[in-house]
PAROPA-152436 format. One record per residue (C-alpha): residue number from 1; residue in one letter; x, y, z. Coordinates in nm, 2 decimals. Layout:
N
- nr; rest; px; py; pz
- NUM; a; X; Y; Z
...
end
This chain:
545
- nr; rest; px; py; pz
- 1; x; -1.50; -3.70; 3.83
- 2; x; -1.48; -3.64; 3.46
- 3; x; -1.58; -3.26; 3.38
- 4; x; -1.88; -3.19; 3.16
- 5; x; -1.85; -2.93; 2.89
- 6; x; -2.13; -2.68; 2.85
- 7; x; -2.29; -2.69; 2.51
- 8; x; -2.60; -2.62; 2.32
- 9; x; -2.76; -2.36; 2.52
- 10; x; -2.46; -2.36; 2.76
- 11; x; -2.13; -2.16; 2.68
- 12; x; -2.13; -2.27; 2.31
- 13; x; -2.39; -2.04; 2.17
- 14; x; -2.58; -2.14; 1.86
- 15; x; -2.79; -1.87; 1.68
- 16; x; -3.02; -1.96; 1.42
- 17; x; -3.01; -1.79; 1.07
- 18; x; -3.20; -1.47; 1.05
- 19; x; -3.50; -1.46; 0.81
- 20; x; -3.73; -1.20; 0.69
- 21; x; -3.67; -0.83; 0.74
- 22; x; -3.41; -0.91; 1.01
- 23; x; -3.16; -0.98; 0.73
- 24; x; -3.13; -0.62; 0.64
- 25; x; -3.09; -0.49; 0.98
- 26; x; -2.79; -0.23; 1.05
- 27; x; -2.70; -0.25; 0.68
- 28; x; -2.68; 0.08; 0.50
- 29; x; -2.87; 0.14; 0.17
- 30; x; -2.67; 0.02; -0.13
- 31; x; -2.59; 0.24; -0.41
- 32; x; -2.84; 0.24; -0.69
- 33; x; -2.60; 0.29; -0.96
- 34; x; -2.55; -0.01; -1.17
- 35; x; -2.27; -0.10; -1.44
- 36; x; -2.40; 0.05; -1.75
- 37; x; -2.43; -0.16; -2.07
- 38; x; -2.12; -0.14; -2.25
- 39; x; -2.14; 0.05; -2.59
- 40; x; -1.99; -0.08; -2.88
- 41; x; -1.64; 0.07; -2.99
- 42; x; -1.57; 0.23; -2.67
- 43; x; -1.28; 0.15; -2.47
- 44; x; -1.36; 0.11; -2.09
- 45; x; -1.09; 0.22; -1.81
- 46; x; -1.12; -0.14; -1.67
- 47; x; -1.07; -0.31; -2.00
- 48; x; -0.78; -0.54; -2.03
- 49; x; -0.71; -0.36; -2.35
- 50; x; -0.68; -0.04; -2.18
- 51; x; -0.46; -0.18; -1.93
- 52; x; -0.24; -0.31; -2.22
- 53; x; -0.24; 0.03; -2.40
- 54; x; -0.13; 0.20; -2.08
- 55; x; 0.16; -0.04; -2.05
- 56; x; 0.25; 0.04; -2.43
- 57; x; 0.22; 0.42; -2.34
- 58; x; 0.47; 0.37; -2.05
- 59; x; 0.72; 0.18; -2.29
- 60; x; 0.69; 0.46; -2.55
- 61; x; 0.76; 0.72; -2.29
- 62; x; 1.07; 0.53; -2.16
- 63; x; 1.18; 0.52; -2.52
- 64; x; 1.12; 0.88; -2.59
- 65; x; 1.30; 0.99; -2.27
- 66; x; 1.61; 0.78; -2.35
- 67; x; 1.67; 0.75; -2.70
- 68; x; 1.53; 1.07; -2.82
- 69; x; 1.79; 1.30; -2.64
- 70; x; 2.06; 1.04; -2.73
- 71; x; 2.00; 1.02; -3.10
- 72; x; 1.94; 1.42; -3.11
- 73; x; 2.27; 1.47; -2.94
- 74; x; 2.50; 1.21; -3.07
- 75; x; 2.40; 1.17; -3.44
- 76; x; 2.41; 1.42; -3.71
- 77; x; 2.12; 1.46; -3.96
- 78; x; 2.27; 1.25; -4.22
- 79; x; 2.38; 0.97; -3.98
- 80; x; 2.02; 0.98; -3.82
- 81; x; 1.84; 0.95; -4.15
- 82; x; 2.03; 0.64; -4.23
- 83; x; 2.00; 0.47; -3.89
- 84; x; 1.74; 0.23; -3.75
- 85; x; 1.64; 0.50; -3.52
- 86; x; 1.46; 0.70; -3.79
- 87; x; 1.24; 0.41; -3.84
- 88; x; 1.19; 0.34; -3.48
- 89; x; 1.09; 0.71; -3.44
- 90; x; 0.84; 0.69; -3.73
- 91; x; 0.67; 0.40; -3.54
- 92; x; 0.66; 0.59; -3.22
- 93; x; 0.52; 0.89; -3.40
- 94; x; 0.25; 0.67; -3.56
- 95; x; 0.16; 0.49; -3.23
- 96; x; 0.12; 0.84; -3.06
- 97; x; -0.11; 0.97; -3.34
- 98; x; -0.30; 0.63; -3.29
- 99; x; -0.34; 0.72; -2.93
- 100; x; -0.48; 1.04; -3.00
- 101; x; -0.75; 0.88; -3.22
- 102; x; -0.80; 0.63; -2.93
- 103; x; -0.87; 0.90; -2.68
- 104; x; -1.19; 1.00; -2.87
- 105; x; -1.32; 0.65; -2.80
- 106; x; -1.21; 0.60; -2.44
- 107; x; -1.46; 0.62; -2.16
- 108; x; -1.38; 0.84; -1.86
- 109; x; -1.51; 0.90; -1.50
- 110; x; -1.69; 1.25; -1.45
- 111; x; -1.50; 1.43; -1.19
- 112; x; -1.81; 1.59; -1.05
- 113; x; -2.07; 1.32; -1.06
- 114; x; -1.84; 1.02; -1.04
- 115; x; -2.05; 0.86; -1.34
- 116; x; -1.89; 0.67; -1.62
- 117; x; -1.93; 0.86; -1.95
- 118; x; -1.96; 0.64; -2.26
- 119; x; -2.14; 0.87; -2.50
- 120; x; -1.90; 0.91; -2.81
- 121; x; -2.00; 1.26; -2.85
- 122; x; -1.96; 1.37; -2.49
- 123; x; -1.61; 1.18; -2.48
- 124; x; -1.50; 1.37; -2.80
- 125; x; -1.60; 1.72; -2.66
- 126; x; -1.44; 1.64; -2.34
- 127; x; -1.13; 1.54; -2.50
- 128; x; -1.12; 1.84; -2.75
- 129; x; -1.17; 2.08; -2.45
- 130; x; -0.89; 1.91; -2.23
- 131; x; -0.58; 1.73; -2.36
- 132; x; -0.62; 1.73; -2.72
- 133; x; -0.42; 2.05; -2.81
- 134; x; -0.15; 1.96; -2.58
- 135; x; -0.13; 1.60; -2.72
- 136; x; -0.14; 1.72; -3.07
- 137; x; 0.15; 1.98; -3.01
- 138; x; 0.39; 1.72; -2.84
- 139; x; 0.29; 1.44; -3.07
- 140; x; 0.30; 1.58; -3.42
- 141; x; 0.64; 1.51; -3.58
- 142; x; 0.75; 1.88; -3.64
- 143; x; 1.12; 1.74; -3.68
- 144; x; 1.02; 1.56; -3.98
- 145; x; 0.92; 1.89; -4.16
- 146; x; 1.25; 2.06; -4.06
- 147; x; 1.44; 1.74; -4.15
- 148; x; 1.29; 1.77; -4.51
- 149; x; 1.37; 2.14; -4.53
- 150; x; 1.74; 2.05; -4.43
- 151; x; 1.78; 1.77; -4.69
- 152; x; 1.70; 2.04; -4.95
- 153; x; 2.01; 2.22; -4.86
- 154; x; 2.34; 2.16; -5.05
- 155; x; 2.52; 2.08; -4.73
- 156; x; 2.39; 2.01; -4.38
- 157; x; 2.69; 2.13; -4.19
- 158; x; 2.66; 2.48; -4.35
- 159; x; 2.32; 2.51; -4.18
- 160; x; 2.35; 2.72; -3.86
- 161; x; 2.38; 2.50; -3.55
- 162; x; 2.11; 2.66; -3.37
- 163; x; 1.87; 2.58; -3.67
- 164; x; 1.98; 2.21; -3.68
- 165; x; 1.89; 2.19; -3.31
- 166; x; 1.52; 2.19; -3.43
- 167; x; 1.56; 1.82; -3.43
- 168; x; 1.53; 1.85; -3.06
- 169; x; 1.16; 1.92; -3.10
- 170; x; 1.13; 1.56; -3.05
- 171; x; 1.20; 1.60; -2.69
- 172; x; 0.87; 1.76; -2.66
- 173; x; 0.73; 1.43; -2.64
- 174; x; 0.87; 1.39; -2.30
- 175; x; 0.60; 1.62; -2.17
- 176; x; 0.36; 1.35; -2.23
- 177; x; 0.44; 1.21; -1.89
- 178; x; 0.19; 1.49; -1.77
- 179; x; -0.08; 1.26; -1.91
- 180; x; 0.01; 0.99; -1.65
- 181; x; -0.08; 1.19; -1.37
- 182; x; -0.15; 0.89; -1.14
- 183; x; 0.14; 0.64; -1.26
- 184; x; 0.18; 0.53; -0.89
- 185; x; -0.19; 0.44; -0.88
- 186; x; -0.18; 0.27; -1.21
- 187; x; 0.12; 0.04; -1.11
- 188; x; -0.04; -0.02; -0.77
- 189; x; -0.39; -0.12; -0.90
- 190; x; -0.30; -0.29; -1.24
- 191; x; 0.03; -0.45; -1.15
- 192; x; -0.02; -0.49; -0.78
- 193; x; 0.31; -0.32; -0.67
- 194; x; 0.37; -0.19; -0.32
- 195; x; 0.35; 0.20; -0.35
- 196; x; 0.66; 0.22; -0.15
- 197; x; 0.85; 0.04; -0.41
- 198; x; 0.69; 0.23; -0.68
- 199; x; 0.79; 0.56; -0.52
- 200; x; 1.16; 0.45; -0.47
- 201; x; 1.18; 0.32; -0.82
- 202; x; 1.02; 0.63; -0.97
- 203; x; 1.29; 0.85; -0.77
- 204; x; 1.57; 0.63; -0.88
- 205; x; 1.46; 0.63; -1.24
- 206; x; 1.43; 1.01; -1.22
- 207; x; 1.79; 1.04; -1.10
- 208; x; 1.91; 0.85; -1.39
- 209; x; 1.69; 1.04; -1.63
- 210; x; 1.82; 1.37; -1.50
- 211; x; 2.17; 1.24; -1.54
- 212; x; 2.08; 1.12; -1.88
- 213; x; 1.94; 1.46; -2.00
- 214; x; 2.25; 1.63; -1.85
- 215; x; 2.49; 1.42; -2.03
- 216; x; 2.34; 1.45; -2.36
- 217; x; 2.29; 1.83; -2.33
- 218; x; 2.67; 1.87; -2.21
- 219; x; 2.80; 1.66; -2.51
- 220; x; 2.58; 1.88; -2.75
- 221; x; 2.72; 2.20; -2.61
- 222; x; 3.08; 2.09; -2.71
- 223; x; 2.99; 2.08; -3.07
- 224; x; 3.13; 1.73; -3.14
- 225; x; 2.95; 1.72; -3.47
- 226; x; 3.10; 2.02; -3.62
- 227; x; 3.37; 2.01; -3.88
- 228; x; 3.54; 2.29; -3.70
- 229; x; 3.60; 2.07; -3.39
- 230; x; 3.79; 1.81; -3.59
- 231; x; 4.01; 2.08; -3.74
- 232; x; 4.07; 2.19; -3.37
- 233; x; 4.16; 1.83; -3.27
- 234; x; 4.42; 1.80; -3.55
- 235; x; 4.57; 2.13; -3.49
- 236; x; 4.61; 2.04; -3.13
- 237; x; 4.38; 2.32; -3.00
- 238; x; 4.25; 2.19; -2.66
- 239; x; 4.03; 2.51; -2.61
- 240; x; 3.78; 2.40; -2.87
- 241; x; 3.58; 2.17; -2.61
- 242; x; 3.59; 1.97; -2.29
- 243; x; 3.66; 1.66; -2.49
- 244; x; 3.95; 1.82; -2.66
- 245; x; 4.10; 1.94; -2.33
- 246; x; 4.07; 1.59; -2.19
- 247; x; 4.23; 1.42; -2.46
- 248; x; 4.51; 1.69; -2.47
- 249; x; 4.58; 1.64; -2.12
- 250; x; 4.61; 1.28; -2.14
- 251; x; 4.82; 1.30; -2.47
- 252; x; 4.58; 1.07; -2.64
- 253; x; 4.49; 1.25; -2.95
- 254; x; 4.22; 1.09; -3.17
- 255; x; 4.03; 1.22; -3.46
- 256; x; 3.72; 1.02; -3.40
- 257; x; 3.55; 0.87; -3.09
- 258; x; 3.30; 0.60; -3.06
- 259; x; 2.95; 0.73; -2.93
- 260; x; 2.96; 0.49; -2.65
- 261; x; 3.30; 0.65; -2.53
- 262; x; 3.15; 1.00; -2.58
- 263; x; 2.82; 0.91; -2.40
- 264; x; 3.00; 0.74; -2.10
- 265; x; 3.22; 1.02; -2.06
- 266; x; 2.93; 1.28; -2.07
- 267; x; 2.74; 1.06; -1.82
- 268; x; 3.05; 1.06; -1.59
- 269; x; 3.06; 1.43; -1.61
- 270; x; 2.69; 1.46; -1.53
- 271; x; 2.71; 1.24; -1.22
- 272; x; 3.01; 1.42; -1.08
- 273; x; 2.82; 1.74; -1.13
- 274; x; 2.50; 1.62; -0.97
- 275; x; 2.68; 1.49; -0.66
- 276; x; 2.91; 1.80; -0.64
- 277; x; 3.22; 1.61; -0.58
- 278; x; 3.41; 1.82; -0.85
- 279; x; 3.46; 1.77; -1.23
- 280; x; 3.76; 1.52; -1.22
- 281; x; 3.89; 1.47; -1.56
- 282; x; 3.64; 1.67; -1.75
- 283; x; 3.58; 2.04; -1.70
- 284; x; 3.38; 2.31; -1.90
- 285; x; 3.62; 2.50; -2.14
- 286; x; 3.41; 2.72; -2.37
- 287; x; 3.17; 2.97; -2.26
- 288; x; 2.88; 2.79; -2.36
- 289; x; 3.00; 2.48; -2.18
- 290; x; 3.04; 2.69; -1.86
- 291; x; 2.70; 2.87; -1.88
- 292; x; 2.55; 2.53; -1.94
- 293; x; 2.74; 2.38; -1.64
- 294; x; 2.62; 2.66; -1.40
- 295; x; 2.27; 2.59; -1.49
- 296; x; 2.30; 2.22; -1.47
- 297; x; 2.46; 2.25; -1.12
- 298; x; 2.18; 2.45; -0.99
- 299; x; 1.92; 2.22; -1.14
- 300; x; 2.07; 1.88; -1.11
- 301; x; 2.23; 1.91; -0.77
- 302; x; 1.91; 2.04; -0.62
- 303; x; 1.72; 1.75; -0.79
- 304; x; 1.98; 1.49; -0.69
- 305; x; 1.98; 1.61; -0.32
- 306; x; 1.58; 1.61; -0.31
- 307; x; 1.56; 1.26; -0.47
- 308; x; 1.82; 1.12; -0.25
- 309; x; 1.63; 1.25; 0.05
- 310; x; 1.30; 1.13; -0.08
- 311; x; 1.46; 0.78; -0.14
- 312; x; 1.59; 0.75; 0.20
- 313; x; 1.25; 0.86; 0.35
- 314; x; 1.07; 0.60; 0.13
- 315; x; 1.31; 0.31; 0.23
- 316; x; 1.28; 0.40; 0.59
- 317; x; 0.88; 0.38; 0.56
- 318; x; 0.88; 0.07; 0.34
- 319; x; 0.79; -0.14; 0.63
- 320; x; 0.53; 0.07; 0.84
- 321; x; 0.43; -0.23; 1.03
- 322; x; 0.78; -0.32; 1.16
- 323; x; 0.84; 0.06; 1.24
- 324; x; 0.51; 0.09; 1.43
- 325; x; 0.58; -0.25; 1.60
- 326; x; 0.91; -0.13; 1.75
- 327; x; 0.77; 0.22; 1.82
- 328; x; 0.49; 0.05; 2.05
- 329; x; 0.75; -0.17; 2.20
- 330; x; 0.98; 0.13; 2.28
- 331; x; 0.70; 0.31; 2.43
- 332; x; 0.60; 0.03; 2.65
- 333; x; 0.98; -0.01; 2.76
- 334; x; 0.98; 0.36; 2.87
- 335; x; 0.67; 0.35; 3.05
- 336; x; 0.78; 0.02; 3.24
- 337; x; 1.10; 0.20; 3.33
- 338; x; 0.92; 0.51; 3.44
- 339; x; 0.70; 0.32; 3.69
- 340; x; 1.00; 0.11; 3.81
- 341; x; 0.84; -0.23; 3.74
- 342; x; 1.04; -0.51; 3.85
- 343; x; 1.24; -0.71; 3.60
- 344; x; 1.02; -1.02; 3.62
- 345; x; 0.70; -0.83; 3.57
- 346; x; 0.86; -0.62; 3.27
- 347; x; 0.94; -0.96; 3.11
- 348; x; 0.61; -1.11; 3.14
- 349; x; 0.46; -0.78; 3.02
- 350; x; 0.69; -0.75; 2.72
- 351; x; 0.63; -1.12; 2.62
- 352; x; 0.23; -1.04; 2.63
- 353; x; 0.27; -0.72; 2.44
- 354; x; 0.48; -0.90; 2.16
- 355; x; 0.21; -1.15; 2.13
- 356; x; -0.06; -0.88; 2.14
- 357; x; 0.10; -0.69; 1.85
- 358; x; 0.16; -0.99; 1.64
- 359; x; -0.21; -1.10; 1.67
- 360; x; -0.36; -0.74; 1.65
- 361; x; -0.27; -0.52; 1.37
- 362; x; -0.08; -0.20; 1.47
- 363; x; -0.29; 0.01; 1.25
- 364; x; -0.61; 0.18; 1.36
- 365; x; -0.83; -0.08; 1.21
- 366; x; -1.15; 0.05; 1.33
- 367; x; -1.09; 0.39; 1.18
- 368; x; -0.98; 0.25; 0.85
- 369; x; -1.27; 0.01; 0.81
- 370; x; -1.54; 0.29; 0.91
- 371; x; -1.42; 0.50; 0.63
- 372; x; -1.50; 0.21; 0.38
- 373; x; -1.85; 0.14; 0.25
- 374; x; -2.07; -0.13; 0.41
- 375; x; -2.03; -0.39; 0.14
- 376; x; -1.64; -0.35; 0.14
- 377; x; -1.61; -0.35; 0.51
- 378; x; -1.82; -0.68; 0.53
- 379; x; -1.61; -0.84; 0.26
- 380; x; -1.29; -0.75; 0.44
- 381; x; -1.43; -0.85; 0.78
- 382; x; -1.57; -1.18; 0.63
- 383; x; -1.22; -1.26; 0.49
- 384; x; -1.06; -1.16; 0.84
- 385; x; -1.29; -1.41; 1.00
- 386; x; -1.24; -1.68; 0.76
- 387; x; -0.87; -1.67; 0.81
- 388; x; -0.83; -1.57; 1.17
- 389; x; -1.12; -1.68; 1.38
- 390; x; -1.28; -1.93; 1.16
- 391; x; -1.36; -2.18; 1.43
- 392; x; -1.55; -1.93; 1.66
- 393; x; -1.90; -2.04; 1.67
- 394; x; -2.01; -1.70; 1.81
- 395; x; -1.98; -1.57; 1.45
- 396; x; -2.18; -1.85; 1.29
- 397; x; -2.53; -1.77; 1.16
- 398; x; -2.54; -1.40; 1.24
- 399; x; -2.59; -1.11; 1.00
- 400; x; -2.27; -1.00; 0.82
- 401; x; -2.32; -0.65; 0.95
- 402; x; -2.29; -0.77; 1.32
- 403; x; -1.98; -0.98; 1.23
- 404; x; -1.83; -0.68; 1.06
- 405; x; -1.90; -0.44; 1.35
- 406; x; -1.77; -0.67; 1.62
- 407; x; -1.49; -0.84; 1.45
- 408; x; -1.30; -0.49; 1.43
- 409; x; -1.33; -0.44; 1.81
- 410; x; -1.19; -0.77; 1.90
- 411; x; -0.89; -0.76; 2.14
- 412; x; -0.66; -1.04; 2.12
- 413; x; -0.55; -1.19; 2.46
- 414; x; -0.29; -1.45; 2.57
- 415; x; -0.35; -1.64; 2.87
- 416; x; -0.08; -1.87; 3.04
- 417; x; -0.19; -2.18; 3.24
- 418; x; -0.37; -2.14; 3.57
- 419; x; -0.41; -1.77; 3.50
- 420; x; -0.77; -1.65; 3.62
- 421; x; -0.96; -1.46; 3.33
- 422; x; -1.24; -1.36; 3.54
- 423; x; -1.32; -1.39; 3.91
- 424; x; -1.66; -1.47; 4.06
- 425; x; -1.82; -1.14; 4.22
- 426; x; -1.60; -0.92; 4.04
- 427; x; -1.75; -0.65; 3.80
- 428; x; -1.73; -0.74; 3.44
- 429; x; -1.67; -0.50; 3.15
- 430; x; -1.60; -0.75; 2.88
- 431; x; -1.70; -1.08; 2.71
- 432; x; -1.46; -1.33; 2.59
- 433; x; -1.44; -1.56; 2.28
- 434; x; -1.18; -1.86; 2.27
- 435; x; -0.99; -1.89; 1.97
- 436; x; -0.76; -2.17; 2.10
- 437; x; -0.73; -2.34; 2.44
- 438; x; -0.92; -2.50; 2.72
- 439; x; -1.05; -2.30; 3.04
- 440; x; -1.21; -2.43; 3.34
- 441; x; -1.53; -2.27; 3.49
- 442; x; -1.53; -2.30; 3.88
- 443; x; -1.68; -2.16; 4.19
- 444; x; -1.38; -2.05; 4.41
- 445; x; -1.35; -2.21; 4.76
- 446; x; -1.33; -2.04; 5.07
- 447; x; -1.12; -2.07; 5.39
- 448; x; -1.33; -2.15; 5.70
- 449; x; -1.29; -2.38; 6.00
- 450; x; -1.31; -2.63; 5.74
- 451; x; -1.14; -2.55; 5.43
- 452; x; -1.39; -2.56; 5.12
- 453; x; -1.20; -2.63; 4.79
- 454; x; -1.27; -2.49; 4.44
- 455; x; -1.61; -2.64; 4.29
- 456; x; -1.54; -2.74; 3.94
- 457; x; -1.84; -2.68; 3.72
- 458; x; -1.74; -2.72; 3.36
- 459; x; -1.49; -2.64; 3.10
- 460; x; -1.47; -2.44; 2.77
- 461; x; -1.29; -2.50; 2.46
- 462; x; -1.23; -2.37; 2.10
- 463; x; -1.52; -2.16; 1.96
- 464; x; -1.68; -2.11; 2.30
- 465; x; -1.76; -1.77; 2.45
- 466; x; -1.82; -1.66; 2.80
- 467; x; -1.87; -1.35; 3.02
- 468; x; -2.18; -1.21; 2.86
- 469; x; -2.41; -1.28; 3.16
- 470; x; -2.25; -1.01; 3.37
- 471; x; -2.31; -0.77; 3.07
- 472; x; -2.67; -0.88; 2.96
- 473; x; -2.85; -0.98; 3.28
- 474; x; -2.95; -0.68; 3.48
- 475; x; -3.01; -0.88; 3.78
- 476; x; -2.65; -0.97; 3.81
- 477; x; -2.54; -0.58; 3.80
- 478; x; -2.23; -0.66; 3.60
- 479; x; -2.11; -0.92; 3.86
- 480; x; -1.95; -1.24; 3.76
- 481; x; -2.15; -1.54; 3.84
- 482; x; -1.84; -1.77; 3.82
- 483; x; -1.47; -1.81; 3.78
- 484; x; -1.27; -1.89; 3.47
- 485; x; -0.92; -1.99; 3.46
- 486; x; -0.68; -2.13; 3.19
- 487; x; -0.58; -2.50; 3.21
- 488; x; -0.33; -2.47; 2.90
- 489; x; -0.20; -2.17; 2.71
- 490; x; -0.49; -2.01; 2.57
- 491; x; -0.59; -1.75; 2.30
- 492; x; -0.89; -1.53; 2.35
- 493; x; -1.06; -1.24; 2.20
- 494; x; -1.22; -0.97; 2.43
- 495; x; -1.51; -0.74; 2.34
- 496; x; -1.57; -0.45; 2.55
- 497; x; -1.92; -0.40; 2.70
- 498; x; -1.98; -0.07; 2.49
- 499; x; -1.90; -0.24; 2.18
- 500; x; -2.13; -0.54; 2.25
- 501; x; -2.41; -0.29; 2.33
- 502; x; -2.36; -0.09; 2.00
- 503; x; -2.37; -0.41; 1.81
- 504; x; -2.67; -0.55; 1.98
- 505; x; -2.86; -0.22; 1.94
- 506; x; -2.79; -0.21; 1.58
- 507; x; -2.91; -0.59; 1.55
- 508; x; -3.21; -0.65; 1.78
- 509; x; -3.25; -1.00; 1.66
- 510; x; -2.91; -1.09; 1.78
- 511; x; -2.97; -0.92; 2.11
- 512; x; -3.29; -1.12; 2.18
- 513; x; -3.12; -1.45; 2.09
- 514; x; -2.83; -1.37; 2.30
- 515; x; -3.03; -1.26; 2.59
- 516; x; -3.24; -1.58; 2.57
- 517; x; -2.92; -1.80; 2.56
- 518; x; -2.79; -1.62; 2.86
- 519; x; -3.10; -1.67; 3.06
- 520; x; -3.10; -2.04; 2.99
- 521; x; -2.72; -2.06; 3.04
- 522; x; -2.77; -1.91; 3.40
- 523; x; -3.03; -2.17; 3.47
- 524; x; -2.79; -2.45; 3.34
- 525; x; -2.50; -2.30; 3.54
- 526; x; -2.72; -2.30; 3.85
- 527; x; -2.83; -2.65; 3.81
- 528; x; -2.45; -2.77; 3.76
- 529; x; -2.34; -2.60; 4.05
- 530; x; -2.62; -2.75; 4.28
- 531; x; -2.51; -3.09; 4.13
- 532; x; -2.17; -3.03; 4.22
- 533; x; -2.23; -2.92; 4.56
- 534; x; -2.45; -3.21; 4.62
- 535; x; -2.20; -3.44; 4.49
- 536; x; -1.94; -3.30; 4.72
- 537; x; -2.15; -3.31; 5.01
- 538; x; -2.24; -3.66; 4.96
- 539; x; -1.88; -3.76; 4.93
- 540; x; -1.80; -3.58; 5.24
- 541; x; -2.07; -3.78; 5.44
- 542; x; -1.96; -4.09; 5.30
- 543; x; -1.59; -4.03; 5.41
- 544; x; -1.70; -3.93; 5.76
- 545; x; -1.92; -4.23; 5.80
end
C-alpha cells in the first residue's frame, strides 16, 4: 500500500504571515540616530574620496620610509639638489601640507558620544587641540631651510658633518605612521583583507624597514661622502671605514662605488647583524661604527626575534577553523580511547563528528550573535537561512526575530538508513527539522503469540518537521506518540526543548499557531493510525477466511 505523506496541518507546518502589532514582537527598539544630512565641503569617513586619500597617505608613508633615508644617506647635498628625488620630495611635502588643510574639513566620530561630527568649527578646534601641532612639526620641510643655508656656503664639504646631517630631519615624516592608528582595521574594512594576512604582511614589512634603516645608518657612519675617505682609499688605509677594510682584504681597490653596490653591501651587513649570525665580510672598523653596531644589535636583533615569533604565531593562527576542527577531533579521539570504545563504534562516531563539524561552525555562534545588534543578527541569520536551510518550510512566514533566535541553536544531525530518530513512548527533549532525506513515521509492532509487525503511518521529506507534539502538548508529558526512522541518508537539524520554549515565549503568535497545528496533527495522526490498523485487521480476516 502506497504511503501517504502528512502535509497541510500534518507534519509540514504552514504558518500564516503575522500582521498588526505581532510584527514587532521580540524585536529590540531600533536606534533613533539617523544619518545626518551631509554638509557641503566636509569629507566623511565613509566617503570613497576619504578611502582614496587614505590610500594616497599609505603610499606617501611607504615612500618616506624607503626613499627618504636612502637619499639622505647615499646622496651628498649637491647630488640631491640635482636629482629627481628633490622634485619628488617637494611633491610629497606639498601633499602632506594639503593633508593638513584637509584635516580641517574631515568629519570624525566623537569618542564619547559616538556621534558623527560635521560642524566645521568643531572639526577645526578638535584638530587644533589634537594632531595639528604634531602634523605640522613632522610635515614642514625644515630641511629645505637648512639646505638653502648650506647653498650659501662656499663649499658644502667644508660644513661640519653633523650640521649636514640636518637633512635627516626629513625622516621625521616617518612618525606620521602614528596617524594611522588602525591600519589593520582600514585594510580589513576598506580593502576586505583577512586580518591575519594583514598582521603577517605588516610584520614582514617591519623587518624589511628595520633592515633598511639599519643599512642606511651604517653606510652613513662610514663617511663615504667625505673627501678624506677617498684619500684614505687611495693611500691604502683600511682603517678609514668598514668599506675600506672590506675592499682592502679582497684586494679590490676602487676609488668609486655605485650606490647600488654600497646599498646592497650595507643591507647585507644589516641582515647579518639582525640575525646574529656574525658579520662575515663586513665588520665595523671605526669607533663610531662600533658604537652604532652595538646599538643596532640590541635594537634590531630584539626586533627581529620578536617579529619572527609574531609571524610564526600569526601563520599558525591563520586558519582558526581548521585548527579548532582538528582540536575537537583530537579531543573526541582521546575521549573514546579513555572509555575503551570498540573500533567499529569509534569509526562510526568519528564519521558522524566529522560531518557535524563540517555542517556546524566550530565557533561559539550563539555567543557571537548575541553580542550583535538585533538588526545585524537578523541579517546574518537571514543570509544563513537562505544559504543553508532555504528549503525548510518551518522558517517561512514567521517573524525574523524568531528565525534569528532559533537558527543559531540548530544542531545538525546525520542519520543513516534504518536508524531510528525517535521511539514511541520515549521522553522527548528535542524537535527536528528535515534538511534533506526521507523518514518513515510508524508505530512499532510487538511480539505476542501472533507477532504484530510495525504499522507504517506516513513519511516525511525535505522541509518537514516532527517531534514538537511531545514538547508542546501537556497531556503527552513529553512522550513520543510515534516512532520515526530514516529510509535513506538524512540531514536533520535538532532544536532543544529549552530553546523552543524560549523562542515561543518571546513570540506568542508563533506559539499559538504551532500549538494549534500540533493539536490538529495529533488528531490527523490518530485517524491515520486507526485507518492503518483497520486496514491491517481487514486484510488479516480476508487471509484467514
